[in-house]
Residue frames as a rotation matrix with the C-alpha (Angstrom) as fourth column:
MET 1
0.367 0.153 -0.917 103.03
0.133 0.967 0.215 134.80
0.921 -0.201 0.335 72.28
ARG 2
0.386 -0.221 0.896 103.38
-0.894 -0.331 0.304 134.56
0.229 -0.918 -0.325 76.06
ILE 3
0.268 -0.455 -0.850 105.95
0.017 0.884 -0.468 132.01
0.963 0.111 0.244 77.22
ILE 4
0.769 -0.187 0.611 106.79
-0.633 -0.087 0.769 130.74
-0.091 -0.979 -0.185 80.68
GLY 5
0.142 -0.814 -0.563 110.31
-0.348 0.492 -0.798 129.40
0.927 0.309 -0.214 80.94
ILE 6
0.923 0.158 0.352 111.13
-0.385 0.325 0.864 126.98
0.022 -0.932 0.361 83.73
ASP 7
-0.197 -0.955 -0.221 114.56
-0.602 0.296 -0.742 126.14
0.774 -0.013 -0.633 85.11
PRO 8
0.639 0.664 -0.389 113.52
-0.143 0.599 0.788 123.04
0.756 -0.448 0.477 87.05
GLY 9
-0.604 -0.776 0.182 114.68
-0.373 0.073 -0.925 122.41
0.704 -0.627 -0.334 90.56
PHE 10
-0.022 0.554 -0.832 113.56
0.676 0.621 0.395 121.03
0.736 -0.554 -0.388 93.86
ALA 11
-0.198 -0.121 -0.973 114.75
0.888 -0.443 -0.126 123.53
-0.416 -0.888 0.196 96.45
ILE 12
-0.239 0.075 -0.968 114.73
-0.204 -0.979 -0.026 126.37
-0.949 0.192 0.249 93.88
THR 13
-0.053 0.292 0.955 112.80
0.929 0.365 -0.060 126.47
-0.366 0.884 -0.291 90.60
GLY 14
-0.756 -0.250 -0.605 113.39
0.059 -0.946 0.318 129.45
-0.652 0.205 0.730 88.36
PHE 15
0.157 0.798 0.582 110.61
0.891 0.140 -0.432 130.96
-0.426 0.586 -0.689 86.27
GLY 16
-0.756 -0.323 -0.569 110.62
0.044 -0.893 0.448 133.63
-0.653 0.314 0.689 83.61
ILE 17
0.181 0.888 0.422 107.59
0.776 0.134 -0.616 134.94
-0.604 0.439 -0.665 81.77
LEU 18
-0.658 -0.404 -0.635 107.93
-0.045 -0.821 0.569 136.96
-0.751 0.403 0.522 78.61
ASP 19
0.629 0.777 0.027 105.91
0.101 -0.048 -0.994 138.16
-0.770 0.628 -0.108 75.69
TYR 20
-0.607 -0.781 0.150 107.33
0.208 0.026 0.978 137.72
-0.767 0.624 0.146 72.21
THR 21
0.566 0.812 0.143 105.71
0.456 -0.164 -0.875 139.70
-0.687 0.560 -0.463 69.41
GLY 22
0.983 -0.118 0.137 107.19
0.071 -0.449 -0.891 140.56
0.167 0.886 -0.433 66.03
ASN 23
0.278 -0.946 -0.166 110.73
0.622 0.309 -0.719 139.55
0.732 0.096 0.674 67.04
LYS 24
-0.258 -0.308 0.916 110.50
-0.448 -0.802 -0.396 141.78
0.856 -0.512 0.069 70.13
PHE 25
-0.309 0.055 -0.950 110.79
0.690 0.700 -0.184 140.58
0.654 -0.712 -0.254 73.72
SER 26
-0.075 0.267 0.961 109.08
-0.591 -0.788 0.173 142.02
0.803 -0.555 0.217 76.75
MET 27
-0.809 -0.242 -0.536 109.72
0.250 0.683 -0.686 140.58
0.533 -0.689 -0.492 80.20
VAL 28
0.195 0.956 0.220 106.53
-0.130 -0.197 0.972 140.15
0.972 -0.218 0.086 82.22
ASP 29
0.753 0.003 0.658 107.86
-0.658 -0.013 0.753 138.58
0.010 -1.000 -0.008 85.43
VAL 30
0.124 -0.757 -0.642 110.84
-0.147 0.625 -0.766 136.64
0.981 0.189 -0.034 86.71
GLY 31
0.206 -0.094 0.974 111.70
-0.966 -0.176 0.187 134.94
0.154 -0.980 -0.127 89.96
VAL 32
-0.707 -0.419 -0.569 112.19
-0.294 0.907 -0.303 131.72
0.643 -0.047 -0.764 91.83
LEU 33
0.578 0.809 0.107 109.96
-0.562 0.300 0.771 129.34
0.591 -0.506 0.628 93.73
ARG 34
-0.544 -0.829 0.129 111.54
-0.616 0.290 -0.732 127.92
0.570 -0.478 -0.669 96.89
THR 35
0.675 0.643 -0.362 110.72
-0.154 0.602 0.783 124.94
0.722 -0.473 0.505 99.07
ALA 36
0.297 -0.531 0.794 112.15
-0.948 -0.261 0.180 124.53
0.112 -0.806 -0.581 102.56
ALA 37
-0.388 -0.605 -0.695 114.45
-0.523 0.765 -0.375 121.58
0.759 0.218 -0.613 103.23
ASP 38
-0.936 -0.020 0.352 112.74
-0.332 0.382 -0.862 120.75
-0.117 -0.924 -0.364 106.53
ILE 39
0.083 0.996 -0.011 109.42
-0.863 0.066 -0.501 119.91
-0.498 0.051 0.866 104.87
GLU 40
-0.144 -0.117 0.983 108.72
0.082 0.988 0.129 116.36
-0.986 0.099 -0.132 103.71
LEU 41
-0.892 -0.404 0.203 109.06
0.187 0.079 0.979 115.52
-0.411 0.911 0.005 100.01
SER 42
-0.376 0.810 0.450 105.37
0.917 0.256 0.306 115.21
0.133 0.528 -0.839 99.11
LYS 43
0.515 0.573 -0.638 104.50
0.689 -0.719 -0.090 118.53
-0.510 -0.393 -0.765 100.75
ARG 44
-0.308 -0.702 -0.642 107.39
-0.008 -0.673 0.740 120.28
-0.951 0.233 0.202 98.99
LEU 45
-0.887 0.019 0.461 106.11
0.451 0.251 0.857 118.98
-0.100 0.968 -0.231 95.66
LEU 46
0.108 0.994 0.035 102.60
0.994 -0.109 0.015 120.21
0.019 0.033 -0.999 96.48
ILE 47
0.287 -0.096 -0.953 103.97
0.320 -0.928 0.190 123.65
-0.903 -0.360 -0.236 97.37
LEU 48
-0.746 -0.637 -0.193 105.76
-0.020 -0.269 0.963 123.75
-0.665 0.723 0.188 94.01
PHE 49
-0.595 0.618 0.514 102.64
0.798 0.377 0.470 122.56
0.096 0.690 -0.717 92.16
ASP 50
0.388 0.813 -0.433 100.47
0.860 -0.489 -0.147 125.24
-0.331 -0.315 -0.889 93.80
ALA 51
0.017 -0.470 -0.882 103.02
0.080 -0.879 0.470 127.99
-0.997 -0.079 0.023 93.06
ILE 52
-0.930 -0.347 0.120 103.36
0.122 0.014 0.992 127.06
-0.347 0.938 0.029 89.38
GLU 53
-0.300 0.905 0.301 99.60
0.949 0.251 0.191 126.70
0.097 0.343 -0.934 89.04
GLU 54
0.393 0.407 -0.825 99.20
0.585 -0.803 -0.117 130.20
-0.709 -0.436 -0.554 90.49
LEU 55
-0.493 -0.649 -0.580 101.68
-0.123 -0.608 0.784 131.59
-0.861 0.458 0.220 87.94
LEU 56
-0.894 0.177 0.413 99.83
0.449 0.381 0.808 129.88
-0.014 0.907 -0.420 85.08
GLU 57
0.091 0.992 -0.090 96.48
0.993 -0.097 -0.064 131.24
-0.072 -0.083 -0.994 86.27
LYS 58
0.281 -0.028 -0.959 97.83
0.353 -0.926 0.131 134.76
-0.892 -0.376 -0.250 86.81
TYR 59
-0.331 -0.606 -0.723 99.82
-0.411 -0.597 0.689 135.15
-0.849 0.525 -0.051 83.57
ARG 60
0.631 0.721 0.286 98.05
-0.107 0.446 -0.888 132.74
-0.768 0.530 0.359 81.18
PRO 61
-0.392 -0.817 -0.423 101.08
-0.641 -0.087 0.763 131.72
-0.660 0.570 -0.489 79.08
GLU 62
0.520 0.552 -0.651 100.42
-0.854 0.328 -0.403 129.98
-0.009 0.766 0.643 75.78
VAL 63
0.615 -0.405 -0.677 103.36
0.036 0.871 -0.489 127.58
0.788 0.276 0.550 76.15
MET 64
0.817 -0.485 0.313 105.85
-0.380 -0.045 0.924 126.35
-0.434 -0.874 -0.221 78.73
ALA 65
0.523 -0.760 -0.387 109.52
-0.286 0.272 -0.919 125.89
0.803 0.591 -0.075 77.85
VAL 66
0.905 -0.179 0.386 111.49
-0.321 0.307 0.896 123.65
-0.279 -0.935 0.220 80.20
GLU 67
0.048 -0.956 -0.288 115.19
-0.968 0.027 -0.251 122.93
0.248 0.291 -0.924 80.34
GLU 68
0.714 0.103 -0.692 116.03
-0.095 0.994 0.049 119.25
0.693 0.031 0.720 80.10
LEU 69
0.858 -0.393 0.331 118.03
-0.339 0.051 0.939 117.77
-0.386 -0.918 -0.089 82.94
PHE 70
0.565 -0.765 -0.308 121.74
-0.053 0.338 -0.939 117.22
0.823 0.548 0.151 82.57
PHE 71
0.690 -0.376 0.618 123.77
-0.690 -0.088 0.718 115.72
-0.216 -0.922 -0.321 85.41
ASN 72
0.097 -0.767 -0.634 127.14
-0.665 0.425 -0.615 114.04
0.741 0.481 -0.469 85.17
THR 73
-0.687 -0.657 -0.311 127.67
-0.175 0.565 -0.806 112.66
0.706 -0.499 -0.503 88.62
ASN 74
-0.921 0.240 0.308 125.17
-0.321 -0.017 -0.947 113.26
-0.222 -0.971 0.092 91.40
VAL 75
-0.718 0.663 -0.211 122.29
0.292 0.563 0.773 110.86
0.632 0.493 -0.598 90.81
LYS 76
-0.361 0.585 -0.726 120.53
0.905 0.032 -0.424 111.87
-0.225 -0.810 -0.541 94.05
THR 77
-0.565 0.102 -0.818 120.44
-0.041 -0.995 -0.096 115.49
-0.824 -0.021 0.567 92.95
ALA 78
-0.929 0.196 -0.313 119.21
-0.325 -0.032 0.945 114.51
0.176 0.980 0.094 89.49
ILE 79
-0.568 0.755 -0.329 116.33
0.703 0.652 0.283 112.52
0.428 -0.071 -0.901 90.97
LYS 80
-0.271 0.460 -0.845 115.26
0.711 -0.496 -0.498 115.41
-0.649 -0.736 -0.193 93.23
VAL 81
-0.690 -0.006 -0.724 115.43
-0.369 -0.857 0.359 117.90
-0.623 0.515 0.589 90.37
GLY 82
-0.918 0.358 -0.171 113.48
0.035 0.502 0.864 115.39
0.395 0.788 -0.473 88.27
HIS 83
-0.384 0.802 -0.458 110.70
0.903 0.221 -0.369 115.49
-0.195 -0.555 -0.809 90.86
GLY 84
-0.259 0.232 -0.938 110.48
0.140 -0.952 -0.274 119.27
-0.956 -0.202 0.214 90.47
ARG 85
-0.872 -0.106 -0.478 110.55
-0.444 -0.238 0.864 119.01
-0.206 0.965 0.161 86.70
GLY 86
-0.791 0.605 -0.088 107.75
0.528 0.748 0.401 116.44
0.309 0.271 -0.912 86.78
VAL 87
-0.204 0.712 -0.672 105.63
0.727 -0.350 -0.591 118.78
-0.655 -0.609 -0.446 88.87
ALA 88
-0.492 -0.029 -0.870 106.13
-0.351 -0.908 0.228 121.57
-0.797 0.418 0.437 86.31
LEU 89
-0.952 0.122 -0.282 105.12
-0.224 0.353 0.908 119.26
0.210 0.928 -0.309 83.44
LEU 90
-0.581 0.768 -0.268 102.08
0.811 0.573 -0.116 118.02
0.065 -0.285 -0.956 85.36
THR 91
-0.255 0.470 -0.845 100.95
0.376 -0.757 -0.534 121.54
-0.891 -0.454 0.016 86.21
ALA 92
-0.690 -0.044 -0.722 101.19
-0.574 -0.575 0.583 122.60
-0.442 0.817 0.372 82.56
ALA 93
-0.915 0.361 -0.181 99.31
0.154 0.726 0.670 119.49
0.373 0.585 -0.720 81.41
LYS 94
-0.418 0.784 -0.459 96.54
0.844 0.148 -0.515 120.14
-0.336 -0.603 -0.723 83.93
ALA 95
-0.146 0.307 -0.940 96.25
-0.003 -0.951 -0.310 123.72
-0.989 -0.043 0.139 82.62
GLY 96
0.682 0.439 0.585 96.19
0.513 0.283 -0.810 122.53
-0.521 0.853 -0.032 78.98
ILE 97
0.667 -0.534 -0.519 99.45
-0.627 -0.779 -0.003 124.27
-0.403 0.327 -0.855 78.12
ASP 98
0.894 -0.418 -0.160 101.84
0.175 0.656 -0.734 122.72
0.412 0.628 0.660 75.59
VAL 99
0.686 -0.725 0.062 105.34
-0.249 -0.154 0.956 122.03
-0.684 -0.671 -0.286 76.92
TYR 100
0.829 -0.538 -0.154 108.58
-0.075 0.165 -0.983 122.18
0.554 0.827 0.096 74.92
GLU 101
0.803 -0.594 -0.050 111.92
0.275 0.294 0.915 120.86
-0.529 -0.749 0.399 76.13
TYR 102
0.784 -0.620 0.038 115.37
-0.289 -0.417 -0.862 122.24
0.550 0.664 -0.506 75.38
THR 103
0.500 -0.719 -0.483 118.81
0.834 0.550 0.043 120.95
0.234 -0.424 0.875 76.25
PRO 104
0.502 -0.408 -0.763 121.29
0.320 -0.732 0.602 123.32
-0.804 -0.546 -0.237 77.89
LEU 105
-0.589 -0.751 0.299 123.24
0.522 -0.071 0.850 123.28
-0.617 0.657 0.434 74.60
GLN 106
-0.196 0.614 0.765 120.14
0.913 -0.171 0.371 124.36
0.359 0.771 -0.527 72.63
VAL 107
0.766 0.470 -0.438 119.44
0.620 -0.721 0.310 127.17
-0.170 -0.509 -0.844 75.12
LYS 108
0.082 -0.835 -0.544 123.00
0.269 -0.507 0.819 128.48
-0.960 -0.214 0.183 74.87
GLN 109
-0.665 -0.305 0.682 122.94
0.703 0.054 0.709 128.25
-0.253 0.951 0.179 71.06
ALA 110
0.147 0.846 0.513 119.65
0.909 -0.320 0.268 130.16
0.391 0.427 -0.815 70.84
VAL 111
0.861 0.244 -0.446 120.57
0.455 -0.759 0.466 132.88
-0.225 -0.604 -0.765 73.33
VAL 112
0.327 -0.845 -0.423 124.30
-0.137 -0.485 0.864 133.40
-0.935 -0.224 -0.275 72.72
GLY 113
0.745 -0.061 -0.664 124.83
-0.666 -0.031 -0.745 131.78
0.025 0.998 -0.064 69.32
TYR 114
-0.276 -0.870 -0.408 127.34
-0.647 0.482 -0.590 129.30
0.710 0.101 -0.696 70.74
GLY 115
0.565 0.671 -0.480 126.31
-0.210 0.679 0.703 126.02
0.798 -0.296 0.525 72.36
ARG 116
0.178 -0.582 -0.793 129.31
0.836 0.515 -0.191 125.88
0.520 -0.629 0.578 74.69
ALA 117
-0.004 -0.124 0.992 128.86
-0.142 -0.982 -0.123 129.41
0.990 -0.141 -0.013 76.05
LYS 118
-0.843 -0.316 -0.435 129.54
0.399 0.176 -0.900 130.04
0.361 -0.932 -0.022 79.72
LYS 119
-0.037 0.872 -0.487 126.72
0.999 0.040 -0.004 130.73
0.016 -0.487 -0.873 82.16
GLU 120
-0.222 -0.126 -0.967 127.85
0.416 -0.909 0.023 134.36
-0.882 -0.397 0.255 82.50
GLN 121
-0.982 -0.143 -0.122 127.63
-0.056 -0.399 0.915 134.87
-0.180 0.906 0.384 78.72
VAL 122
-0.487 0.873 0.028 124.07
0.701 0.372 0.609 133.50
0.521 0.316 -0.793 78.68
GLN 123
0.094 0.529 -0.843 123.05
0.927 -0.356 -0.120 135.75
-0.364 -0.770 -0.524 81.56
GLN 124
-0.582 -0.378 -0.720 124.58
0.131 -0.917 0.376 138.81
-0.803 0.125 0.583 79.91
MET 125
-0.965 0.250 0.080 122.68
0.068 -0.056 0.996 138.10
0.253 0.967 0.037 76.67
VAL 126
-0.158 0.934 -0.321 119.43
0.960 0.221 0.171 137.66
0.231 -0.281 -0.932 78.62
LYS 127
-0.078 0.041 -0.996 120.03
0.580 -0.810 -0.079 141.14
-0.811 -0.584 0.039 80.05
VAL 128
-0.842 -0.333 -0.424 120.77
-0.126 -0.643 0.756 142.59
-0.524 0.690 0.499 76.59
LEU 129
-0.847 0.516 0.130 117.92
0.353 0.361 0.863 140.85
0.398 0.777 -0.488 74.73
LEU 130
0.071 0.926 -0.371 115.35
0.953 0.047 0.300 141.87
0.296 -0.375 -0.879 77.34
ASN 131
-0.110 -0.207 0.972 116.81
0.171 -0.967 -0.187 145.37
0.979 0.145 0.142 77.77
LEU 132
0.769 0.343 -0.539 117.21
0.537 0.111 0.836 144.92
0.346 -0.933 -0.099 81.53
GLU 133
0.700 -0.518 0.491 119.26
-0.598 -0.802 0.008 147.15
0.390 -0.299 -0.871 83.80
LYS 134
-0.301 -0.804 0.513 120.85
-0.939 0.343 -0.013 144.16
-0.166 -0.485 -0.858 85.53
ILE 135
-0.595 0.008 -0.804 121.02
-0.310 0.921 0.238 140.38
0.742 0.390 -0.545 85.27
PRO 136
0.485 0.831 0.272 118.12
-0.641 0.127 0.757 138.72
0.594 -0.541 0.595 87.13
LYS 137
-0.735 -0.678 -0.014 119.18
-0.444 0.496 -0.746 136.95
0.513 -0.542 -0.666 90.31
PRO 138
0.076 -0.850 0.521 119.46
-0.365 0.463 0.808 134.27
-0.928 -0.252 -0.275 91.44
ASP 139
-0.773 -0.532 -0.345 120.92
-0.508 0.194 0.839 132.40
-0.380 0.824 -0.421 88.46
ASP 140
-0.676 0.562 0.477 117.85
0.560 0.812 -0.163 130.12
-0.479 0.157 -0.864 88.27
ALA 141
0.314 0.816 -0.485 115.67
0.255 -0.564 -0.785 133.12
-0.915 0.123 -0.385 87.36
ALA 142
-0.014 -0.419 -0.908 117.99
-0.787 -0.555 0.268 134.24
-0.616 0.719 -0.322 84.54
ASP 143
-0.915 -0.342 0.214 118.23
-0.181 0.822 0.539 130.64
-0.360 0.455 -0.815 83.33
ALA 144
-0.230 0.918 0.322 114.43
0.620 0.394 -0.679 130.39
-0.750 0.043 -0.659 83.14
LEU 145
0.479 0.342 -0.808 114.30
-0.304 -0.799 -0.519 133.53
-0.824 0.494 -0.279 80.99
ALA 146
-0.494 -0.742 -0.454 116.99
-0.740 0.084 0.667 132.03
-0.457 0.665 -0.591 78.74
VAL 147
-0.777 0.282 0.563 114.82
0.369 0.929 0.044 128.92
-0.510 0.242 -0.825 78.23
ALA 148
0.306 0.938 -0.164 111.85
0.435 -0.291 -0.852 131.14
-0.847 0.190 -0.497 77.29
ILE 149
0.217 -0.332 -0.918 114.02
-0.700 -0.709 0.090 133.11
-0.681 0.623 -0.386 74.85
CYS 150
-0.822 -0.535 0.195 115.22
-0.301 0.699 0.648 129.82
-0.483 0.474 -0.736 73.36
HIS 151
-0.305 0.786 0.538 111.64
0.674 0.578 -0.461 128.78
-0.673 0.222 -0.706 72.70
ALA 152
0.547 0.515 -0.660 110.81
-0.033 -0.774 -0.632 132.12
-0.837 0.367 -0.406 71.08
HIS 153
-0.143 -0.710 -0.689 113.82
-0.827 -0.298 0.478 131.81
-0.544 0.638 -0.545 68.78
SER 154
-0.912 -0.246 0.329 113.04
-0.083 0.895 0.438 128.22
-0.402 0.372 -0.837 67.88
SER 155
-0.372 0.877 -0.305 109.33
-0.922 -0.311 0.228 128.84
0.105 0.366 0.925 67.28
GLY 156
0.302 0.551 0.778 108.67
-0.727 0.661 -0.185 125.44
-0.616 -0.510 0.600 68.78
THR 157
0.473 -0.147 -0.869 110.73
-0.745 0.461 -0.483 123.49
0.471 0.875 0.109 66.28
TYR 158
-0.669 -0.742 0.045 112.43
-0.630 0.534 -0.563 121.50
0.394 -0.406 -0.825 69.03
LYS 159
-0.810 0.237 -0.537 111.11
0.282 0.959 -0.002 118.58
0.515 -0.153 -0.844 70.97
PHE 160
-0.081 0.885 0.458 107.46
-0.730 -0.365 0.577 118.79
0.679 -0.288 0.676 71.97
CYS 161
-0.890 -0.275 0.364 107.05
-0.456 0.550 -0.699 117.07
-0.008 -0.788 -0.615 75.31
ARG 162
-0.054 0.890 -0.453 104.46
-0.602 0.333 0.725 114.31
0.796 0.312 0.518 75.14
């Protein structure tokens, strides 16, 4: 199964693509999509849409796994990140790809085995599980791989995004 994991953002969206066959992971690609702050909102969203669409066309994942948003205080940031998340969901829907959502707690539980794990612990386990020489940078890229790993471990038993 080929999975694209998305760590949604507005200025930076992380993506991680992996193959999962017979309980074995293989990383296909990882990185971030960036939009410049000096470009107007609608054009930034279009840039993000085009970039995700290009990834979906190039790698043909079977499913998309997206981290749910969690913000305590900054509502403005949450709204902007929500825009980016919406673009990812729209792009997947347009491509006919099923989307699954995971909370940060579910991702940590699936990757580390402990739902309150620290970010560094999650990143280290991503490195170990994917047999990488180093932790992918920036953090958004490693986080996207963690979301994809979470989906592989859950076999889609979590919330299907409708």
